[in-house]
C-alpha positions in Angstrom: -24.9 -12.8 11.6 -25.1 -9.7 13.0 -22.5 -7.0 11.5 -21.6 -3.6 13.0 -19.3 -1.3 10.8 -17.4 1.2 12.4 -16.8 4.0 9.5 -17.8 7.0 7.9 -22.0 7.0 6.7 -20.8 9.7 4.5 -18.3 7.5 2.0 -19.7 5.8 -1.0 -17.3 2.8 0.5 -19.0 2.7 3.8 -22.7 2.8 1.8 -21.6 0.2 -0.7 -20.1 -2.5 1.9 -23.3 -2.1 4.4 -26.3 -2.4 1.4 -24.0 -5.0 -0.1 -24.0 -7.5 3.5 -27.8 -6.1 4.0 -28.7 -7.5 0.6 -27.1 -10.6 1.5 -29.8 -11.1 4.5 -27.2 -9.9 7.1 -28.5 -7.3 10.5 -25.9 -4.6 9.5 -25.5 -1.5 11.5 -23.4 1.4 11.0 -21.7 3.5 13.5 -20.2 6.9 12.2 -18.7 9.8 14.0 -19.8 12.2 11.2 -23.6 12.4 10.1 -24.9 10.7 7.1 -27.4 8.5 6.1 -27.7 5.2 4.2 -30.3 4.1 2.9 -31.9 0.6 4.2 -29.5 0.6 6.8 -29.2 1.1 10.6 -27.3 4.1 10.6 -26.3 5.8 14.2 -24.4 8.9 13.4 -22.2 10.6 16.8 -22.1 14.2 15.8 -24.2 16.3 13.2 -21.0 17.4 11.5 -19.5 16.3 8.3 -16.0 16.5 9.7 -14.9 15.8 12.9 -11.5 16.7 14.5 -9.5 14.5 16.4 -10.6 15.7 19.7 -14.1 15.4 19.0 -13.4 11.8 17.8 -11.5 11.1 21.1 -14.4 12.8 22.8 -16.9 11.0 21.5 -15.2 7.3 21.9 -16.5 6.1 25.1 -20.4 6.9 23.4 -19.1 4.6 20.6 -18.1 2.0 23.2 -21.3 2.0 24.5 -23.3 1.7 21.6 -21.5 -1.3 19.8 -21.7 -3.0 23.4 -25.5 -2.4 22.7 -25.6 -3.7 19.1 -23.4 -6.6 20.6 -22.4 -7.6 16.8 -21.1 -11.0 16.1 -18.2 -9.0 13.4 -17.3 -5.5 14.1 -15.8 -4.0 11.6 -13.7 -0.8 11.2 -12.6 1.2 7.9 -9.7 3.1 8.3 -6.9 2.1 11.0 -6.8 5.4 13.0 -9.9 7.0 14.4 -12.2 4.1 13.1 -10.1 1.1 13.7 -9.2 2.8 17.4 -12.8 3.0 18.1 -13.2 -0.7 17.8 -9.9 -1.6 19.4 -11.3 -0.1 22.8 -14.2 -1.6 22.0 -13.1 -4.9 23.2 -15.5 -7.1 21.1 -14.1 -9.6 18.7 -13.6 -10.5 16.2 -12.5 -7.3 14.8 -11.3 -6.7 11.7 -10.1 -3.0 10.7 -9.6 -2.4 6.9 -6.5 0.6 5.7 -7.7 2.7 3.4 -4.6 4.2 2.3 -3.7 7.7 3.8 -4.5 6.4 7.6 -1.3 3.8 7.0 0.5 5.4 4.0 0.6 8.9 5.1 -1.0 9.9 8.6 1.8 8.0 10.5 4.2 9.4 8.6 3.8 12.5 9.8 2.6 12.5 13.2 4.0 10.2 16.7 -0.1 10.3 17.4 -0.8 8.3 14.6 1.8 6.0 14.7 0.8 4.8 18.1 -3.1 4.9 17.0 -2.2 2.6 14.1 0.1 0.2 16.4 -2.2 0.2 19.1 -5.2 -0.4 16.8 -3.9 -3.3 14.6 -2.4 -5.0 17.7 -6.2 -5.5 18.8 -7.1 -6.9 15.5 -8.0 -10.4 14.7 -8.3 -9.6 10.8 -6.4 -6.8 9.2 -7.5 -6.3 5.3 -5.6 -3.5 2.9 -6.3 -2.1 -0.2 -3.2 -3.1 -2.2 0.2 -4.9 -1.9 2.0 -1.8 -1.6 -0.1 -1.4 1.6 0.6 -4.8 3.0 4.2 -4.4 2.6 4.1 -1.2 4.2 2.5 -2.2 7.1 4.8 -5.1 7.7 7.7 -3.5 6.9 6.7 -0.7 9.7 6.1 -3.7 12.2 2.5 -2.1 12.7 1.2 -6.5 11.9 2.6 -9.8 10.9 2.0 -10.7 7.1 -0.1 -13.9 8.8 -2.6 -11.6 10.2 -3.2 -9.1 6.8 -5.1 -9.9 3.6 -4.8 -8.0 0.5 -8.5 -7.5 -0.8 -8.9 -4.7 -3.1 -12.5 -2.9 -2.7 -12.8 -3.6 -6.3 -15.8 -2.1 -8.2 -19.2 -3.4 -9.9 -18.6 -4.8 -13.3 -21.8 -5.7 -14.1 -22.0 -1.6 -14.0 -18.7 -0.1 -15.4 -17.9 -2.2 -18.0 -17.2 -1.8 -21.6 -20.8 -1.5 -22.6 -20.8 2.0 -21.4 -18.0 2.8 -23.9 -20.5 5.1 -26.3 -17.8 6.6 -28.8 -15.0 5.1 -30.6 -11.2 6.7 -29.2 -10.2 9.1 -32.1 -13.5 11.1 -32.5 -13.7 14.7 -32.1 -13.7 16.7 -29.4 -11.8 14.1 -27.3 -12.7 14.3 -24.1 -9.9 14.3 -21.0 -11.3 13.5 -17.3 -10.6 13.6 -13.7 -12.7 12.5 -11.1 -11.0 12.9 -8.0 -12.0 14.9 -4.8 -11.0 18.9 -5.1 -9.0 18.9 -1.8 -5.0 19.4 -1.6 -4.0 16.0 -1.6 -5.1 15.1 -5.3 -3.3 17.6 -6.9 -5.8 18.7 -9.0 -4.4 22.0 -10.1 -1.4 20.1 -11.3 -3.7 18.7 -13.9 -5.2 22.2 -14.3 -1.8 23.4 -15.3 -0.9 20.9 -17.6 -3.9 21.7 -19.9 -2.2 25.2 -21.6 0.7 23.1 -23.0 -1.2 20.6 -24.6 -3.8 23.0 -26.0 -1.1 23.9 -27.6 -0.2 20.7 -29.6 -4.0 19.3 -29.9 -6.9 20.9 -31.2 -10.8 20.5 -30.0 -9.9 19.0 -26.7 -12.2 19.3 -23.8 -11.2 18.8 -20.2 -13.5 17.5 -17.6 -13.5 17.7 -13.7 -15.5 16.2 -11.8 -16.0 16.1 -7.7 -16.7 18.7 -5.3 -13.9 19.9 -2.1 -12.8 23.0 -0.3 -10.6 24.2 -3.1 -13.2 24.2 -6.3 -13.2 27.9 -6.3 -9.4 28.0 -6.3 -9.2 25.6 -9.0 -11.6 27.4 -11.2 -9.5 30.6 -10.4 -6.5 29.1 -11.7 -8.3 28.1 -15.0 -9.4 31.4 -15.5 -5.9 32.9 -14.7 -4.0 30.2 -17.4 -6.5 31.3 -19.9 -8.3 28.0 -20.0 -11.5 27.9 -18.4 -13.2 28.0 -22.3 -12.0 24.2 -22.2 -12.8 23.6 -18.6 -16.2 22.0 -17.7 -16.4 21.8 -13.7 -19.4 19.6 -13.3 -19.0 19.6 -9.7 -19.8 16.1 -7.5 -22.4 13.7 -9.7 -24.5 10.4 -8.6 -22.3 7.0 -8.6 -25.0 5.9 -11.3 -24.0 8.6 -13.3 -20.3 8.2 -13.5 -20.0 4.9 -15.8 -21.9 6.5 -18.7 -19.6 9.7 -17.9 -16.2 7.5 -18.3 -17.3 5.8 -21.3 -17.6 8.9 -23.1 -14.5 10.2 -22.2 -10.8 9.5 -24.1 -8.5 9.9 -21.2 -8.8 9.7 -17.3 -6.7 11.9 -15.4 -5.2 10.6 -11.7 -2.6 13.3 -10.2 -2.7 11.9 -6.6 0.5 11.9 -4.9 -0.7 8.9 -2.8 -3.6 6.2 -2.8 -4.3 2.5 -1.5 -6.3 0.8 -4.3 -7.0 3.3 -7.0 -10.8 3.0 -7.7 -11.5 5.5 -9.6 -8.8 4.3 -11.9 -10.0 0.8 -12.1 -13.3 2.4 -12.5 -12.4 4.7 -15.7 -10.0 1.5 -17.2 -13.5 -0.8 -17.2 -15.5 1.9 -19.0 -12.7 2.3 -21.8 -11.0 5.5 -20.5 -7.3 5.7 -21.1 -5.6 5.9 -18.0 -2.7 8.8 -17.1 -1.7 8.2 -13.6 1.1 9.6 -10.9 3.7 6.5 -11.1 3.0 5.4 -7.5 2.9 2.0 -6.5 -0.9 2.2 -6.4 -1.0 2.9 -10.1 2.2 0.9 -11.3 -0.7 -2.3 -10.0 -2.4 -1.5 -12.7 -0.9 0.1 -15.5 2.5 -1.0 -16.8 3.6 2.2 -18.6 3.2 2.8 -22.4 1.9 -0.3 -22.5 -2.2 -0.1 -21.3 -1.4 3.7 -19.8 1.1 6.2 -19.0 2.6 7.1 -16.2 4.1 10.8 -14.8 6.0 11.7 -11.8 3.9 13.2 -9.3 3.7 17.0 -9.5 5.6 17.2 -12.8 3.2 19.3 -15.0 5.2 19.1 -18.4 5.1 15.0 -18.0 1.8 15.1 -17.1 1.1 17.3 -20.3 3.0 15.2 -22.9 1.6 12.1 -21.6 -1.9 13.2 -22.1 -0.4 14.7 -25.8 0.8 11.1 -26.6 -2.4 9.2 -25.5 -4.5 11.9 -27.5 -2.3 11.9 -30.8 -2.3 8.2 -30.9 -6.2 6.9 -30.8 -5.6 3.8 -32.3 -3.2 2.3 -29.1 -6.2 3.7 -26.7 -8.5 1.8 -28.6 -6.6 -1.0 -28.4 -6.0 -1.3 -24.7 -9.9 -1.5 -23.6 -10.0 -4.9 -23.6 -6.5 -4.9 -22.2 -7.3 -2.7 -19.6 -11.3 -4.1 -19.1 -9.7 -8.1 -18.6 -7.3 -6.6 -16.2 -9.9 -5.1 -14.0 -12.7 -7.7 -14.6 -10.0 -11.0 -13.5 -8.9 -8.9 -10.3 -11.0 -5.6 -9.4 -14.2 -7.4 -9.1 -16.2 -5.9 -6.0 -18.4 -9.2 -6.1 -15.4 -11.4 -6.1 -13.9 -9.2 -3.4 -17.0 -9.3 -0.9 -17.4 -13.2 -1.5 -13.9 -13.4 0.1 -14.9 -11.1 3.4 -17.8 -13.4 3.6 -15.6 -16.5 3.9 -13.8 -14.6 6.4 -16.2 -13.5 8.7 -17.6 -16.9 9.1 -14.4 -17.9 9.7 -13.9 -15.7 12.2 -17.1 -16.6 13.8 -16.8 -20.2 13.8 -13.1 -19.4 15.3 -15.0 -17.1 18.1 -17.8 -19.8 18.9 -14.9 -22.6 19.2 
């Protein structure tokens, strides 16, 4: 089977999908608007830039269509309903699968008529649509982008052979306490809310270290914010780390904080839960799917600095609760967010669509 992914080659998620199905023995190619390299996978990049504007995406669509026809795949799978979904819809090479990631259907179409039309057109041409969470599936149906029978809810999931409680190398309650954020440092993830909550936490809890993993266009701005708040000595900006390093780091941390006001399936949350870090997350559908407030984690209102600080303080002051939640959160992730299970389900849909095409 020949699979062609239309997706950002820089994304760790694209790389995971492409490498997985390559190791399964399939002929895999990735066609990307942005520059990127995927070891062991044929990767065709239409631009040398790391970021491509909507104008340039539209300009590159004819070139992408020619490349798709040259590859002549059995399965065409577009990741992201707008840019790559549009390219797949215009290619005219069924079966076409479009995977919605989150902001492509939850945020961008709500802000722009153009994006609404792109999503509507792209999804109308898809043979199958996958969404990462139930709230995304409901949104697609309620907005009239697709009918329920055309959509499957398929979390990307995490590699539970790598992210698991074997990474937990410290007991909750050991000092110093470590609190971590692993979201990208750009405006949409609201990491500044996390930083602004730190002074209040330090006023109530002694001997706490705050770790910020990730990079992005506002890193310098966030570092300056930590300086201006007088907390820079308690904060460690780690920058971008490899995916291989993440499980061990999460296994060392007591509390995981995610401040994003919107998510599809919060994979970083699943990774933290699997490694025993206690979750403190924004009160949004993507997080409520995994956290029952005050049971296996804590939820706070988006951008509410005081609520976030209070939640972190509560978590830090209750190490026995944090310790007790580790097994519960691992079981949730193991049974509902397994990468291998999700990929096996996706593979079955590949064969189903291919057989339907042949008939």
